[in-house]
N, C-alpha and C positions, 0 to 999 in steps of 0.2 A: 428368436429367444424371448420367452415371455417372462416379464419381471414384475413381481408384486411390490407395489410401492406403499409407503406409509406417509403420514402427514409430516412434511419436512420441518414443521415448526414444533414437533414434539421434542421432549427433553432427550430422548434417545431414539435412534432408528431401530425399529423392531421388525422391519420387513426383511426380504431376502436380498436386497441390494447391498453388496459389500462395498463397492467402490463407485463413487460419482466422479467422473472426469469433467471438471469445470473449465470451460474455455471461453474467454471473451473474444468476440469475432468483430473484425473491422476490415472491410474490403478484402475478404479472403476467398473469393469465389473460385480461385484456381487451386487452392490448397485444402479446402474443406473435405472434398470427396476422398483424396488419398489419406488424409489424416484420420477420418472416421473409419476408413477401411483398415488402416494400420492398427487402430485401437481395437477393432473387432477381432483381428487376427491374434493380437496379444492376449486378450481376455478369453478368447476361445481356447487358445493353447494352455492357458492357466486353469481353465475350468472354473472361473470365478464370475459371480453375478455382477453386472455393472450397468450403469446408465451414463449417457453423455449429456451434459448440460451445456448448451450453447446459448450465449447471450449476444445477440446482434446489436452492437453499440452504434446504431445509426449509420450503417454502411451505405455508401453511395453507389456500390456496384450490385451485382445480382446475388450477394451472399444469402439473403433471406430466401430467395427462390431455390437456391441449392439446398438450404436447410429443409425447406418444405419437401423437396424431392426425396432427400434421404429419409425424412420422417415417413413419407408415404410408402417407402420400400420396407418398412417394418423395423428399421434400425432403432434400438432403444434410446431415443433422443427425447430429452425434455428441452424445449427451446423457448426463448424469450426475445421479443423484438422491442427494443426501447424506442421511445418516441423521438429522441434526439441523441446526439453524441454526448454522453456524460463523462467519457474518459474510461480508460482501461480498468482502473481500480473500482469505480462505481459499478461497471459491468460485472467485474469479478465478484463484488460484494453481492450483487443480485443473484448470481449463480450459486454462491455459497449459502445465501439465505434460503434457497429453494431446493438444495440437493437433499437426497434421502439416504445416501449411503452411510455406512459405518465410518468410512474414510472418504475424504475428498482429495482428489489429485488435481492440481492446477497446472496448466501449461498454456503455451502460446499457440496461435492459430497458423503460424508460418512454417511449420515443420522443422524449426530449429531445435525443438525438443522432440527427439525421436520416440515414438511410442514404444519401440523395442527396449528403451531404457527404463520403462515403468517397473518391470519386475525387480530392478535394483532398489527402487524406493520401497516397494512392498516388502521385500525381504528385510530391508534395514529396519522398518518400523515394526514388523511382526517378530523379529528376533530380539527386540529390546522393548518390553512393555512399559518401561519407565520413560520412553521418549514420546513426546507429544507430536512433534513435527520433524520430518526429514526433508531436507532441501538438497537438490542436486547441485553439486559443485562441479563446474565444467572443467574437463581436462584441458581443453583449449577453447577459448571463446572465439567464435567465428563472426564477431562484430567488426566494424571498421575501427581503425586505430583511434579515431576521434571519439567514438562512443566508448571504447575501452578506457580511454583516459578519463572521460566523464564518470564512468562507473567506479574507477579507482578513487577519484576525488570524493564521490558520494559515499563510498565505503569508509573512507577516513573520517568524514564528518559524522557518520553514524557511530563510529567508535567513540568519538569525543563527546557527542551530544547525548546519545542514547545508551551509552555504556554497553555497546555490543561487544561480546567477548572476542578477543583477537583470534583471527583465523576462521571465524564463522562467516560463510558466504550466504548472504540473503539473495535468493533467486526466486523467479516466478515458477520454476519447475519443482514442485514439492508435494508432499502427502501430509494431510492434517487429520488427526483423529477427531471423533465426534465430540469429545469433551471441549476441545478448543473451538470446534465449529459452533457449538451452542453459545459459547462466549462471544465469538465474532458476530453472531446474529444479533446480540444485544447492543452492539456499538452503533452509535448514530452520529458519526462525524460527518460534517458537511462535505469534506474532501478526504475520503478514507484512503489510507495507505496500508494495504493488507500486511505487508512485511512488518511495518512498525506496530500495527495492532497486535500481531502475533508476538512480537517482542515484549509488548506491555502485558500480555496474558501469561506467557510461560517462558521459562529459561531452559526447558528441556527440549532443546533443538540440536540436531546434529546434521552433518553433511555426509553425502555419499558421492563418490566420483561418477560422473555421467558424461556421455559424449554430447557435443553441441555442434549442430550442423549449420552450414551456410544457408542463407535464405534461398529458397528455390523459386520464388516469384515475388514480384513487387519490390517495394523499397521500404525501409524503416521510417516510421513516423516520428522517431525520436530525434528531432532537430535540436540545435543549440538552445533555441528558445524554450522548447519543451523540457529539456533537461534542467535548465535554470529554474523554470517554473515549478517543476516537481521537487527540486531541492529546496526552494523557498517554502513551498507548501509543507514539506516534511518538517522543516525547522520551525515555522511559525505556528503550525497547527498541532504539533506534537511535542513542543518544547517551549519553556519560558526562558531559555538561555538569553535571547536578545534583551528581554526585559531585565533580567538579573544583571547583565553586562551594563545596562544603563544605570541600574541602581548602584553597582560598584563604581561606575564612572562618576556618578553624582557624589557618592561618599568620598571618593578620592579627590574630587574637585573641592568639596567642602573642607577636607583636611588640608589640602594644598593652600586654599584661600586663607585658612586660619594661620598656617605657618607663615605665609607671605604677609598676612596682615600684621602678625607679631613682628616680623622683620622690619616692616615700614614704621611700626609704632616705636620700636627701639631707635631707629634712625631719626624719627621725629624728636624723641626725648633727648637724643644726643645732639640735636640741632643740625643734623645733616640733610634735612629736607627744607629747601628754600622756598618752594612754591606753596603758597597758602591754600589750604583745603585739599591738597593732593592726597594726603594720607587718608583722610576720612572718606574721600571719594573712592579710592582704591579698595578700602576695607568694605564699604557698602556694596560695590559692584561685584567683587570677587566672592564675598560671602553669600550675597543674594543669588548670584548665578549658580553656585554650588548647591544651595538649598533647593532652588527651582529644579535643577536636574535630578537631584535625589528624589524630590517630590513626584516628578513625572514617572520615575522608575517605580516608586512605591504605588502610585495610582495604577500604573500599568500592570503590576502584579495582581492587584485586585480585579482589574478589568479582564485579565487573562483567565482568571478563575471563574468569573461570571460568564464570560463567553463560552468557556468549556462546558459549563452546566447547561447552557442554552442551545448548544449545537444539536438540535433535534429536527433539522429541516429535512425535507424529502431528498433522498439520495439518488433516486432514479424513478422514471415513469415507464411502465410497461404498456406497450400498445397491443401486442399480440402474444399469446402463449400457446404452445403446443405441448401436450402431455404425452408421456410414454404410453404407447399402445392406443392413443386416441386419434381421431381423425378430424375433430372439430378444432376451432380456434376460439379464443376468448379475446374480444376486442376491448380497447380503451380501458385497460386495467391500470390502477394506480397503486404503487407499493413503495416500500423503502422509507416509510415515515417512522 
């Protein structure tokens, strides 16, 4: 299938590619071939032009060799090999930055997102032009009970911190229109979280029920440490809530110190404090402590805004690139700045 591509950095995709399937790849040598074959079957049956954007995020197995083999067979693959493991979201950001379709479909590399469910996403987005993003909501999650519990907790935190609408499931199986894609390309977070970036761009998001399959090979990389790290990154990089909590705590401490100081002052005036200097010491310590905590929170608010403006560091480094329909590779490329 021959696909005409346009510059993915343009404001709008004007070529014939309708759908870019963006997949971050990590140690997926056993699932890549059946995944790509399944995608080909789906889009062939739909009669829609597509490309597959694969981003090898520093795999330690033969994933890149499998990608090269698939590319050599003429599969419409655009592929990027990163210099090191940057993490799933940075790899996904790389793919979204370089995709050329009118829509981008993001999915995992482990076959837990069945290609056969993609028509549901396409139908949902094309039937409602007011929707910017459609995310698959799993009928039944085929993760472990431990990971499901972590996902549930993370979802509750997103509701509280990011004002996510109740009932909306944020998943990595989704379809995104070009208007939102162009906005995503402009973001330069040092630690991007695509779901939260989408939430910050648009509220026109809806779910559609899809199947979720068990892992067919390998094991999940989402350990307890990884889930805790991702949660902290989401909170600290996309919310100033901890700083505001410190400010509120400082204000509360200052008010409590004032009330407690007045209490001891009254006791002193009534002659109920026998220890000399006790009242003045308590007043100074409590009030000073409250003011210091409040000041730290206030300074933190300013630092958070300064850091947010300066988060323009490189998000990923590309070692090798394979273009659709091309046979050559481009070595030692640097992007994501």
